[in-house]
C-alpha positions in Angstrom: 22.4 -22.8 -23.1 22.2 -24.4 -20.0 24.3 -21.9 -18.6 22.5 -18.9 -19.4 19.3 -20.5 -17.9 21.0 -20.8 -14.4 22.5 -17.6 -14.6 18.9 -16.2 -15.6 17.3 -18.3 -12.9 19.6 -17.0 -10.5 18.7 -13.5 -11.4 15.2 -14.0 -11.1 15.7 -15.2 -7.5 17.6 -12.3 -6.4 14.8 -10.3 -7.8 12.4 -12.3 -6.1 14.0 -11.8 -2.7 15.4 -8.1 -3.3 19.1 -9.3 -2.7 20.4 -6.0 -2.8 18.5 -4.9 0.3 20.5 -7.5 2.1 22.4 -4.8 3.5 19.8 -3.3 5.7 20.4 -6.0 8.5 23.5 -7.0 7.4 25.3 -3.9 8.6 23.8 -4.5 12.2 24.4 -7.9 12.1 28.0 -8.1 11.7 28.6 -4.4 13.9 26.7 -6.8 16.7 29.1 -9.6 15.8 32.0 -7.7 16.2 31.1 -5.9 19.4 30.3 -9.4 21.2 33.5 -11.0 20.4 35.8 -7.9 20.8 37.0 -7.9 17.5 36.9 -10.7 14.6 35.5 -13.9 16.0 36.9 -17.2 14.7 36.6 -18.1 10.9 34.2 -21.1 12.0 31.5 -18.5 13.8 31.7 -15.9 10.9 30.7 -18.9 8.4 27.6 -19.9 10.4 26.6 -16.9 11.1 26.5 -15.4 7.6 24.8 -18.5 6.7 22.0 -18.5 9.2 21.5 -14.5 8.3 21.5 -15.2 4.6 19.2 -18.2 4.9 16.7 -16.3 7.3 16.6 -13.2 4.9 16.3 -14.9 1.6 13.6 -17.4 3.2 11.7 -14.8 4.8 11.8 -12.2 1.2 10.8 -15.3 -0.5 7.9 -16.2 1.5 6.6 -12.9 1.5 6.3 -13.1 -2.1 4.4 -16.4 -1.8 2.0 -15.0 0.7 1.5 -11.7 -1.1 1.1 -13.3 -4.4 -2.6 -12.2 -5.1 -2.4 -8.7 -3.2 0.5 -8.1 -5.7 -1.4 -9.4 -8.7 -4.4 -6.6 -7.9 -1.7 -3.6 -7.2 -0.4 -2.2 -10.4 2.8 -1.4 -8.5 3.7 -4.8 -7.8 1.9 -6.6 -10.5 5.0 -7.0 -12.9 6.6 -9.3 -10.2 7.5 -12.9 -10.9 4.9 -14.7 -9.4 1.8 -12.3 -10.5 3.4 -12.3 -13.9 3.9 -16.5 -13.8 7.4 -16.3 -14.3 8.3 -18.4 -11.3 5.6 -20.9 -9.9 4.8 -21.0 -6.3 5.6 -24.5 -5.2 9.1 -23.8 -6.7 9.5 -20.5 -4.5 8.0 -22.6 -1.6 10.8 -25.4 -2.1 13.3 -22.8 -2.2 12.0 -21.1 1.1 11.9 -24.6 2.9 15.9 -24.8 2.0 16.7 -21.4 3.1 14.8 -22.1 6.5 16.6 -25.4 6.7 20.0 -23.7 6.2 18.7 -21.2 8.8 17.8 -23.6 11.5 21.1 -26.1 10.7 23.2 -22.9 10.9 21.7 -22.2 14.2 22.4 -25.7 15.7 26.1 -25.2 14.7 26.5 -22.1 16.6 25.1 -22.7 19.8 22.0 -24.8 21.5 20.6 -21.1 22.6 20.3 -20.1 18.9 18.9 -23.6 18.0 16.0 -23.1 21.0 15.4 -19.5 19.8 15.1 -20.2 15.8 11.2 -21.0 16.1 10.6 -17.8 17.3 12.5 -16.3 14.2 10.9 -18.6 11.6 7.6 -17.5 12.9 8.0 -13.5 12.8 9.4 -14.6 9.1 6.4 -16.1 8.2 3.7 -14.0 10.0 4.8 -10.8 9.1 3.6 -11.0 5.5 0.0 -11.7 6.8 0.3 -8.7 9.6 -1.1 -6.3 6.7 -4.1 -7.9 6.5 -5.2 -7.1 10.2 -3.0 -4.3 11.8 -1.4 -1.1 10.8 1.5 -2.1 13.0 3.0 -4.3 10.0 6.0 -2.1 9.6 6.9 -2.5 13.2 6.5 -6.4 12.8 9.1 -6.0 9.7 11.3 -4.0 11.9 11.2 -6.5 14.6 11.9 -9.5 12.3 14.8 -7.5 10.9 16.2 -6.7 14.4 16.8 -10.8 14.8 20.0 -10.3 12.7 21.6 -8.2 15.4 20.2 -10.0 18.5 21.0 -13.2 16.9 24.4 -12.4 15.9 25.2 -11.4 19.6 23.6 -14.5 20.9 25.7 -16.8 18.2 28.8 -15.1 20.2 28.2 -15.0 23.6 25.5 -17.7 24.1 23.6 -14.8 26.3 21.7 -11.6 26.1 22.6 -8.2 27.0 21.6 -4.8 26.9 23.8 -3.6 24.0 22.2 -5.8 21.2 18.7 -5.4 22.5 19.2 -1.1 22.1 20.8 -2.2 18.8 17.9 -4.2 17.7 15.3 -1.8 18.9 17.1 0.9 16.7 17.2 -1.8 13.8 13.3 -2.0 14.3 12.7 1.8 14.5 14.9 2.3 11.4 13.4 -0.7 9.2 9.5 0.4 10.0 10.6 4.1 9.6 11.6 3.9 5.9 9.0 1.1 5.0 6.4 3.3 6.2 7.7 5.9 3.4 7.7 3.2 1.2 4.1 2.4 1.9 2.9 5.7 1.5 2.8 5.4 -2.4 0.0 2.5 -2.0 -2.3 4.5 -0.1 -5.0 4.8 -2.5 -4.4 0.9 -3.3 -4.3 0.0 0.7 -7.7 1.7 1.6 -9.7 0.4 -1.6 -8.5 -3.1 -1.1 -8.5 -3.6 3.1 -4.9 -3.5 3.6 -3.7 -2.5 6.9 -0.8 0.0 7.2 0.1 3.3 8.8 -0.3 5.8 6.1 -3.9 3.8 5.2 -4.9 4.0 9.3 -3.4 7.6 9.7 -3.1 9.0 6.3 -0.1 9.9 4.6 0.7 13.2 6.6 0.6 11.4 9.6 2.2 8.7 8.8 5.4 10.9 7.4 5.5 12.6 10.8 5.3 9.1 12.4 8.4 8.1 10.0 10.2 10.9 11.1 9.7 10.2 14.9 11.2 6.6 14.6 14.2 7.8 12.8 14.9 10.4 15.3 14.5 7.4 18.1 16.5 5.4 15.8 19.5 7.8 16.3 18.9 8.1 20.0 19.1 4.3 20.5 22.4 4.3 18.3 23.7 6.9 20.4 23.1 4.6 23.7 24.6 1.8 21.7 27.8 3.8 21.4 27.6 4.9 25.2 27.4 1.3 26.0 30.2 -0.3 23.9 33.8 0.5 24.6 34.9 -0.4 21.4 33.0 2.4 19.4 34.4 5.9 19.6 34.8 9.0 17.5 34.6 7.3 14.1 31.3 5.8 14.8 30.0 9.2 16.1 30.9 10.7 12.8 28.9 8.0 11.0 25.9 8.9 13.1 26.4 12.3 12.0 26.6 11.6 8.5 23.4 9.2 9.1 21.5 12.5 10.6 22.3 14.2 7.9 20.7 11.7 5.5 17.8 11.1 7.6 17.2 14.8 7.0 17.6 14.3 3.4 15.2 11.6 3.2 12.7 13.2 4.9 13.2 16.3 2.9 12.5 14.1 -0.3 9.2 13.2 0.4 5.9 15.1 1.4 1.8 14.3 1.1 1.8 16.1 -1.9 5.0 15.1 -3.5 5.7 11.3 -3.2 7.7 11.1 -6.6 11.0 10.1 -4.9 9.3 7.6 -2.6 11.9 4.9 -3.7 15.1 6.9 -3.5 14.0 8.3 -0.1 13.0 5.0 1.3 15.4 2.5 -0.3 18.2 4.5 -2.2 19.0 6.6 0.8 18.8 3.8 3.4 21.4 1.8 1.3 24.0 4.7 1.8 22.9 4.8 5.4 23.7 1.2 5.9 26.9 1.5 4.0 27.9 4.3 6.4 27.0 2.6 9.7 28.9 -0.6 8.5 31.8 1.4 7.8 32.3 3.4 10.8 30.8 0.7 12.9 33.5 -1.7 11.8 36.5 0.4 11.6 35.7 1.3 15.5 34.8 -2.3 16.4 38.4 -3.4 15.1 40.7 -0.4 16.1 
């Protein structure tokens, strides 16, 4: 009985923080880590980088659910989430968030002083993102920038200094996430406009928003090509991966239109999970060869 409740609680938290979407930034973080260390870093570094990543990513998603609980309750699409349904209490989730963020800060301290010094900036981005939809249509970009902390942070954890390669990788991560988040947000156009929620679809209309998403993903590919040029470790396999990703981007944007948003979830999440795995496999292989 106790075991079943424990399993059910773990499942609830997994759903709450959308654990299956971890791959979106994990792929960038791992490749950045390998490139920064010219191969596999020490087990010590891998351990603390992964803990920092999981603490940050999990805490950020959980605090988003707390901050957006009232909005989620009004939106028919999100009203079935745990907090609006009362399946979990806010205080419970806030304690969980504090634990996750403490894990991130402790992990940053174990990596190097620069990571610890910069950790408050990462925490600020993780919290402020959830409020941006209340005052700016650029919320998608703030989400992307927050996600980009993963590859930039992984590079800093290994080298203790910044360089152009992780900045270009972070920029690619930013526009990629912002691009598919715009697609996902298109399905809430009616709700957002009626309730004063800011987003690119609500500000510019669904048609223009989808064009902006396409532009973001086109620039993402260009930035990833620059990453390949800057790195001496990335070669043929990496570019094969980018070719596959470009085809997947085309498929993603062909799936949705202003008049047909039926496949929004597949286009924004399903296809991009495949893109993440493709990028991870091809990038890791090239980085380790």
